[in-house]
Every structure is written in C-alpha cells, then in structure tokens.
N, C-alpha and C positions, 0 to 999 in steps of 0.2 A: 832236307830230311824227307824221306819217304814217309808215307801215312801209314797207321797199324790198318791191320784189316778189323774193320768194324760195320755194321749194317745197322742203318737209320732207316724205321718205316715213318714215313711223311705224310702228315694230314694234308689233305688236297681240297679240303671243302666236303660238300655234299651233294648228291642229286635225288630229288622229290620225283618219285615217276609213278605212274598205275602200279600197282601190285599185280596186275593180270600181265603186265611185262615182265616182271621180276619173278614171279611164280607161276607159269603158264596154269589156266583152271582155277587161280585163285583172283579174290578181289574183282568177282563179276558186278558186285555192287557199287564200284568204282571207288574203293578205297586205294589209299595210295602208301606208300612208304618211302621212308627218308635213307638214303644208303650212303655211307662214306665213299669218298673218292681217296684213295690210298697209292703210294708210289714208294719208291725206295733210293736209297744211296747205298753203295759198297764202296767203301775207303781200302784201296788196296797199295803195295808198295811199288807195284808197275803201273799204277795208274787208276784214277776213280772211274767210277762208274753210276751212271744214272740209270734206274730201270723205269722206265717209261717217263713218268713227269707229270701226272694228271693234267688237268686242263692248260691251256694257255692262258698266260696271264690278261689278257683281252678279253676274255671270257669273263671276269670279274665283273666288270665295269657292261658289257653290252653282249650276253651270252648269244643271244640272238642272231646282233649283228654278225657277231665272229663265226656261229657255228651254224646258225641256219634255223629253220621253225621246230627243228626235234627238241630245241630249248624249250620251246612254249610247253610241252607235255614233260619233259624230263628236264625239270628246272634246278639251275645249279645255283647253288650256293658257296661263295668262296672270296675270299679278299685277296686282293694284290701280294699281301704278305703270305698267302699259301700256295703261291706260285715258286715256280723252280728256282729262278735266280734269288729271290727274296728270300729263301729257305737257306740257299747256299750261304749267302752273306750271313745268316745269323749262325750258322755252323763253322763261320772260319774257313770254307773249302772254295778255294779260289775255282772260277770257269775255267781257266788254264789247265789246272790239274784234273779236268774230266777226260780220260782216254775212250770212254765208251760210253754211247746212249745204246741201250739194249731196249729195242722194242717190241714187246711181247705180241703186239699187234697194234693197228694204225685206227683204231677208232678214238673220237674226238676227245674221251677223257683220259685217253693216255699219251696223247701228241705234245703234251706242254712243254719237253726239252728241245725235241726237235723244232719245235715252233720258235725258239730261240738259237738254232743252230747257230745262228751268226757271231754268237757271244761265247761259242766253246771251241776257240780255233785249232784246239788239239785233238778234237772228238772225232770217233768214227761210230755211224749209225749201223747196227747190228739189226736184221730182220731176216726173217726167212723170204727166200724168193717168191712164195706161194703169196704172201701177203702183200709184198711188195708189189708183184704184177696186178693183182686183184683192185688192190687200195689205188691205183693210177686210173682204173675204170672200171668201178663195182658197177653191180647189176643195180635197177633202178630198185629193189626191196632194201636192200642195205645201205644204198649210197648216201642216205641222210646220217648214218653213222660215221661217216668219213668227212673230216674236215679238210679238204684238200690244201686250202690255204696254208696248212701248219707244215705239210711234207712235200707237196708237188711244187717244186720250185730249183732253181737252178743250185749247183755249188753244194749239194747236200752229199756229204762224201758216205755212201752206201756201202756195207758189206753186205751180201747177199748169203745167206746160209740154204744149202742145198739139201734134197731129200734125204741123201746119205749120210749127213752130218747133225742126226738126230743125238741128244746128250753130249752136243757141242761144249768143251771143255775151254771157257774163255782165257784164262791164264795157263793151262796146263797143269794145275796143279789142285783140282776137284774144288776150288773155292767157290766157283759159279759154273753151273753146266745149265744149258737152255735144252730143254725137252721140249717136242712138237706136240702140242696138245689142241688141234683143229676139232671145230665143232660152232663154238660161238663166233669165230671167225676162220676164214679158209686156213689162214697160215698163222693163227694163235700158237704161243709158244707158253710156257710155264719154266719158273726160274727154281733150280736146287743150289742153295748156298750153305756152306760147311764154313766155322768159323773156328778160330784157334782154340777156344775153351774146350772144342769137341761138340758144342752145340749146331743142329742144324735147322734149317729152315725150308719150307717149300712154299713158295710165293706162287700160288696158284692161278692167279689174277682171275681172268675171266673163265677159264676153263670151269670155274665153279663158284658163282657169286657168293655162295654160304655154305656152311656146313651142312645144310640140308640138302643143296644142290651136288656136295661131294658123296653124300651117301644114298643118293638116288631118290630121297625125298620129294625132290623138285625139280624143276627144270626151266629155263628161263624162255620165255618169248621170243628173245634175241639171240637165236642159234641159226646157222646156215645150214647143218644136217646134225638133226636128233641121233642118229647112228653114231655117228664123230663124237660128237658131244658125250654119250655114254663110254663109249670104247675111251674117251680121254679120262673122265674121270675115274674110271678103272684104273687105268696107267698112272694115275697121280697117285692112288691108293697104294698099289704095290709099289712105286719109287719111294714115296715118303716113308711107309712103313719098312723098306729095306735099309735107307737111310736113319731110320730112328729120327726123323724130322719133326718138326712142328708146322703144322698146315697154316698158312696166311690165306684166307680166300680172299677174292678182289672187292666185294662191297657188303660184307656182314655186317650189319648194325649190331648186332650181339655180341658178335666175337671180338670187333675192333677194338672197343675199349680195354679188353684186358692187354693189349700188347703195351709196351713202351713205344712213345712216340718221339718223335726227334724235338729237341735234343737230345734226349736219352738215347741210348745205343744199344745192341747187341755186339759182344766181342769172342 
C-alpha cells in the first residue's frame, strides 16, 4: 500500500555557535546561541522523500572526528536516535521506501541522509549542479562547512538540477517544488510543499536561519554572497506569500518549538 502525503518536521538536535556568526554584527562580546538542527520527511504515494537529514549519525559520538575542527566552535548536541535511520525506524518508514533525498545544499548539518546512502537502495540524490560541483572542491573559506566524507564517495546516485530548472516539481503534482535560493551556499535550494488539506509550507532551510533573517533584520556571517542572500530572501517572501505558505526557517530557536515535530505530522 502506498503512503499518504504527510510532512514530518524532524528534530536533529542543536548547534551552539557564536552569535556573531549567526547574526553578523551581533554578539561582539562573545555571546553564543543554541540553534535547532531541523530536517524533514515527506511521504508520498510515488515514493518517500528525505529533505536533507541533519547531521550524520557519527557526529553524535565524535563531531570533531567526523566533521572537523569547525565542530569545536559550532558545538553539536545530538543523540544517535536523532539521526536519519533511527528516526525512520520510529516512524515505521522503511529505508527501502525512500525514493529521493533532496539536498538543499551540502553543508555538514544537512548531509545526514546522504552519509547513509548505502542504506537507501532505491533513493536518488537531488541537488543543484552548482552546489554539487562546488562541494567537490570548495574554496578554503567555506571548506570547513563541507564534510566531504558524507557525500564525496563512489556509488552516490546523483541527479543534478540545472539553472533552467528553477521551481522543479519533483512529482509533477505541486506537492514538492525546489527553488534556487543561493547566497548561504552557492547552489542552495528551498522547498515548497503543498499538502492534501490545502496547507502549504515553505522550508526556507538556510536561505534564512530565522524570521529575522527572512525580513532582513539580520544576516548570517556564513554566506558566500550578500547580494544573492538578500535576493533569495526576497524571492522566498514572494513565493511563500503567493502560496499562502507557512514559512519554516532552518535554525530558528524561537519559531521551531511552535511546529509539530515527528512523530506528529502535517497532512
């Protein structure tokens, strides 16, 4: 029996980092902020979807050993139960049912599913060609954000979105559309989801860490392009407004508790 369309918002633990990195120009006295790590699952009759996947399970035990020295300043707190495979197990979703892993970008706190790609025998990995090519050889400034052991390995069934495929409709039924939102990463995407109830969600991911970032009251220090970041948040606001969508930002410590978290879901 095929799965009904449901959206699960999943709790992948948290990252504590300097506020000056989270909101540029703030936290100059060394203040820190604890931010949620969120990821999502969309079940669908034509195959289930993981959107990112948080951190790899190995980061629960040894974040510095798995990710690198950036985990000394961006301190990960998670349990193995918050990783992708244990979460799927609790929800009764078989790894074999995963048809797509949608990678909004390839920073370390988003590659938990692709890190376990060998456990998803029927999945393909969707990412923009821009992000894929950059992530295989990132520049020295952004390289610490990429955990290449998660994705730079043989046998990954990549599907690369080209520039002219903005608004890509994964199932051709408007349930899940991928929108290019560069700035935080060169090939970043955000995801628009429409559910049978008529409810819509716009998973901004890291195009806007928080609602403050979305309305241009803050900007992250972790961006590759300020002009692209500003253009992307304006694009997201237009698209979310057009869809009447609830916006879910990627790391908002204030808004995240207000959403249903898996095993609860939206349908």
